[in-house]
N, C-alpha and C positions, 0 to 999 in steps of 0.2 A: 897718700890714698883717696881714690875720689870716694866722694860721696853717695850713698845708696840710700833706697828707702825699702822699708817693708810692703811687699805687696798682701791682701788679706788672700788666704785661701778660698776658693767659690767652685760652686759646683759649675758646671760647663753645660747649657742644655743643649742637645742634638736638635740639632732643624733640623736632620731628613737624615735617611738610611739608604745606601745603594751602593749597586754592585762593585761599579770600576768608578772613580775618581778620578780627574784631571784636573790639576790643577797649573793654570796659566794657560790663558786662552792664545798665545800666540803662535805662529808659524806649526812646531812641534805641538801645541797643545790643542788643536782645533782637530789637526789632521789626526791625532791621537784619540778624540773621540769619537770620530766621525769613522776609524779605523775597528773602534771597540764596536760600536752601533751594529757600524757594516757585519761584523762577524758575530752577532747575537749576544752582545754582552751584557744585556737584563739593560736596568737602569743604569743608564750614563748618566755623570753630571760633571759639568765643566765649570771650572771656578776662576774667576776675573776678579781680578783688582781693578779695569777700567772700566767703562762704559759701552766698551767697543772689541771686538773680536778680532783677532789679526797682527795684535804687536807691536813688532817694528815691519814690519811689512804696510800695518797701515798708519795706527798712532807714531810710529818711530818715521814715517814717509820714505823710510827704504825701499825705494820704488823698482828696483831692479829685479828679479827673479832669476837669474842667468844659467850659463854652466849646465844646464838640463843633457848639453850632448855630448859626446867626445868628437864632433863631427857629426858622422854621420848616422852614427849610433845614440838613441834617447836612452839615456843609462835614469834618471830619475819621471816615473811615471807615474803610475799606480793615482791616488788620490790629487797626487801634484794636478794631472789634465782633466780630472773634474773643477779643481780651482779653474785652469786657462778654458776649457770649454765655456763655462759657465759666464766669467769673464768675455771669452767674444760675443756671448751672444747678449751683451750691454752695449750699450752707447758709448762708443770711445772708451771701452771698457780698459783695453790693453794696445800693446805697439812694439811689434815684433813679426820675426819671419812665423811663415806658416810650417807645416810638416812636409809640408813638398819641397820646399829652400834649403832644408835643414841638408846640411853635408855639400853645398852646394861650392864651386870654387870658378863661378862665371862672376866675370870682374862684374857684368850689369847687376847681378845679385848682391854681390859684397860692395857695390858702393853704396846701396840701400842702406846700409847697416851696419859698414865700417868705424862711421865717425859718433856712434853709438855707445863704442865703448866695448861692449858685453855679450857680443853679437859672433864675434872671431872676425880675426885677420887672412887667414890664409883660408876658411870654406867656414862657412854660417854654420856658427850652434845655435840650438834650439835653446826660445828662454824669451822672459815678456817682458816691458816695463808694464806696469799697472798705473788704475786710477786709484787709490789710498780709500777714496770715499766708494766709490763703486765697488771696491773689494769690502769693506766691511759691509754693503748689502748682500752681499754673495755670500759669504759666510754665513751672516743671520737665516740666510735660505736654507743652507746647506745644513746648519744642527738642527733646524727645525725638521727639513726634511727625515730625517734620520731619526727625528723623537729624541736627540738630544736635551738634558734640563739644563738650562745656563742662570748662574747666577752671579750678578754683573755685582760690582762695589762691592767685592769682598778677597780678601787679601789674607790669602793665606799662609800660616805663622809656625805654626807647631803641629807637627806629627802627634798623632794620638798613637802611644804605646802599649802592646800587649808581648812584657818580656823581651824578645829580638824580632818583633813583628808589628808593624805598621798596621792601624787599625780605622785609620781613620785621618782626618784633619783639624786642627782649628783655626778660625780664619776670623779677622776682625770685619764690624760692619757697621754701619749708622743702626743697627738693631742691638749690635751690643756685641760682646764674644760669645762663638756658639763653634759649635760639633755638626761635620759628617762623618758617618763611619762608613767605611766602605771594606769589598772584600780584597779591592786589589787595588792601590793608589798610583800614580803616575807623575812623577813632580816634571811638570815640564816651567818653571819659574824661569829658566834658564842662568839664575844664581844657586840651583840646589839648596835651596832655603828650607824645605822640606825635606830632604833624605840628611841633610846637617842637621837637622833639630831633631831626627830620627837615629843620631848618632852614629850613621854612615861614615867612614872615612872617608877623604876626598886631600885633593891636593889645590892649593890656592893660587892664582898666577901671579908672576911675580912682576907682572905687569912694566917687561923688558921686552915685551917684540914688540916689530911697528904695528900693530894690531889692538890688540891686548892690551895695552900700555893706555890704550888713547879712548876716551867716551867721543859723542858727539852731538849738536843740536842739529839736526835737518830744520834748513827751513826750505822755503818755495819761491820760486822767482818764476811772473807770467810778465803780459807784454814782450815777449821775448819772440825772435826768429833764431830757433834753433839753427834751421840748416845752413844758413845765411851767416850765423857764431861760429858755425863749426868749421866752415870752409876757410876761417882767418884764424881760428885759433888751433888748430888742428894741423899747420904746418910741419913740425917734427913728427915724426913715423910714431905710433902711438905705443911700440913695443920699448922703445929706449926712454919714455917718459918715465923720471923717480917721483914722482909724488912726493913722499915723505925726505929725501933727501935736500932735494932743492925747490920742492913748491914745483916742481917741469917748468913751464912757461907762464905760471903764476908765482915765481920766486919771489918778485917783487912787492905783491900782495902778502905772501907768508911774512916778509919782513913785518909790513906794516901793522898786522894783527895780532903776529906772533904763533900760529900755528896752520897747519896746512890743511887745504880745504881745494873743491874741486867740482866740477861744475855736470851734472852729470841729465843725458836727455830724460823724458819723461814719455807718459803714453800722448802726449799735446806735443807738436812744434811749438806751441807756442808759450810753455811753461817749461821751465825745470829745477831741478832740485838740485842745494848746494850741500855736498856731504862733509865733512871736518873730520879732524883727529887733533883731539881737545887732550893734550898729557893729566889723566885725573885717574884716581883710585875709584871704581866705580861701587865700591863695596862700602865706601864711608859719605855720611851726608854733607858732607861739607864739598867732597870733590862732586856730587852729582849736585849739588847747589852752584858752584862754583862753577862749572861745566855752563848750565841756565842763563847763566849771570855773562860768561864770556861770551857766549855766539850771540844775546840778546844785545850786550853793547855792541859789539862788530860788526852788525846786521847791515846799518847803513854805510860806514865805511867799503864795506865789501861790495855793494850796491852801487856805489858812485865807481870805485875802479871798473867796473864790470861795463857800465854806462859812458863812462868814460877812453875806457881802451882799446872795446870790439865793436864790430861793425853788427849789426842783429841784436844790440844791448842797450841800444840808445834809448828806448823807452822802458825800461825793464822795471820793476815796482815790488814792493814786498806783497807775496801773494799769504804767504801762512807762516807758524813753525809749526813744526813738530807737536804732537801732544806730550811725548814722555821721552825723557835722555838716551840716546843711544848708549848702549852699553857691547861691549865685545868680549869680555874675559873676567872672569871670578873663581867660583869653585869649581871643580873636575872631580866627577866621583871616581872613587878609589874601585872600581868593579873587578869582575871575573876575569876579564879581560880588561887590557889598557889598547885602545891606537896608537902605534909609535909613527917614525916617518918610516920604518919600514914595511909600513902598507900604505905606502904611500907611492903609486905609479912603478909599482913592484905587485909579481904576481905573487901571491902567497902561497897557496897550494890548501888553505882552508877549507873546511867543508861545511861552515857554522854561520856565514856569510849569512846578513838579514838586508843589506844594502851594499850595489856599487856605486859610485858617483862617479862624475865626472874629475880631473884636477883641473886646478883655475887656470893654468897656462894651455892645457890641450894639448899642448905640444911634444911631452915626452913620449917614449917607444912606445910606452902602455899609460896612457894618461888619465888613469882609475886609481879610486882608490876603493879599498875592500874594508869592511865593518863588520866583525864577529856581534853575535849575538850580545857576545859578556859584556860589551861596554855600556849596555844598558842596565845590567844589573848589579847592585853593591856584592861585596866580597862576603859581609854577612847578613846583614838585615833582609827581613823578609817582606812581603805584600807589600812591594815599591818596585818601580822600575823607574829609570832618568832618560830624558829622551830631550834634545833641544842644544845646546851650545858648553851644556854639564856635563856632558856625559863621558866613560871614561876614555883620560887619555894627556900623552906628553902636551907641553903646551907649546911648542911648536908643531906637532902634527893638530892640535884642536886649531890653530889660527887657518889651515888649511882647507878644515871640515866644518864648520861651524857658523857658514851665510845660511842665508832662508831656504835656500833648496835642501841643504843637506839637514837642515831641522824639519821639514816637512818629511824627507826620509825616513828618519828616524823616528816620528812621529806614529808612521803609519807601521811602521817594526813594531813599536812598545805597543801602541791599542790594539795591531790584530795579536798579539801576546798573552797582552793580559786577557782576551777573551778568550784563551785557548786555556789560561792555567782557571779561568772561571769555569769555561765548562768542561774541564775534563779532575775538578778538583787538586790541583796541583799547584804550587809556590812556582812563582814566574820563573823564578833560577831553574824548576825541574819541565820547563816545558819542553813539549817533542821539538825541537831544532826543526828535524824531516817534516813534521805537519807544519810549522812554521812557515818553513820554505814555499812548500807548496800553495799555500793559500796566500803568499805574499804574491807568488807569482800569479795563481789566478784574477789576483785584482790587477796585473800588470805591472807588478814590479819586475823587471830587471834582477836578474842575481848571477845567471850562468849561460854561454853562450847553448852550451846541449843543452 
């Protein structure tokens, strides 16, 4: 039996009170807070454990925000467009197709983007590669412009409960353990830390699928010529590369370091980012620690291999490591509704959808994912919504719909719903779905063709 210590009971000071509290300022959390503020959500507080906003899109250095369209039709829009528009106004903020190029099958247009992995093969799909540091600046500007109160270096760790209703969150900080009281809380921690502490039921990843079983620590290389590198590297058709099974044309390197990895283009031709798939449990202290050390220990071997094997990489050098370990799967809410594989690439006929997203491949007869509102709502606990990769879903379906753009779309839905719940004095589960859908569509969100 493990040893324990007795923690003394204590009163927790209330640091502030607000109308809507968003815990976690990753892609879902920032967007949820903005959506809440846009919809007159009163005082909106955004709580973040790191000193920057953006989560995996900034500190995690996952620099691609891809698959925003299923070809010509942009599906993930709304606040996503504001992210991109603001980034486009900054020097070297993004790389990617203009909207006028989306859906194009012109070979000259396709040639510009084909070797960047995420902009489509048969036709141009909308998306961007981002400068993570510029994105930090943009997100700071956005939350400031919308009047959102941000507290960084604060780790939300425990729901404040009144019977079966969340009334706020306790957080740890350099000022000690404190509480924020809120009328509606949105859990955007990625791991469902808040709804789990509130007693909401959840499923835990089996870590058996190709993404959820793997963590990452991204790092960037500079001094490269990506265009020249890609000409040699992509001798094989991208559609038949199997990174996880054999390492694609990096199989030898996979054998050398013991895990899969892949170079991706960035917002500049002279910088790439190295994504990786390291089998670890992201819900354990040991797993997270081992991922960080495994990657840093292997980095020089990887750089040497690229420099020696590929034209365009001769002068590559280590630029930086991501500030946080990449996580892909853990807790998933047991919600009023549950995303399954039947929602992916199939018309559901549901009238309660709050997001319609492109499938990753985009080649199915119906290349869309339909997500109902109930996937954000706990089965029993009130006062809280969940957005981001911890939304209610089976594991295989979650893997198809937990990327950065999906999290942004769910964040917009959750923040909008929280504001409506606040302003109509109902619990989040009782939000008028039609009103929610009308509001989302007025914000530029795609839901239906009609």
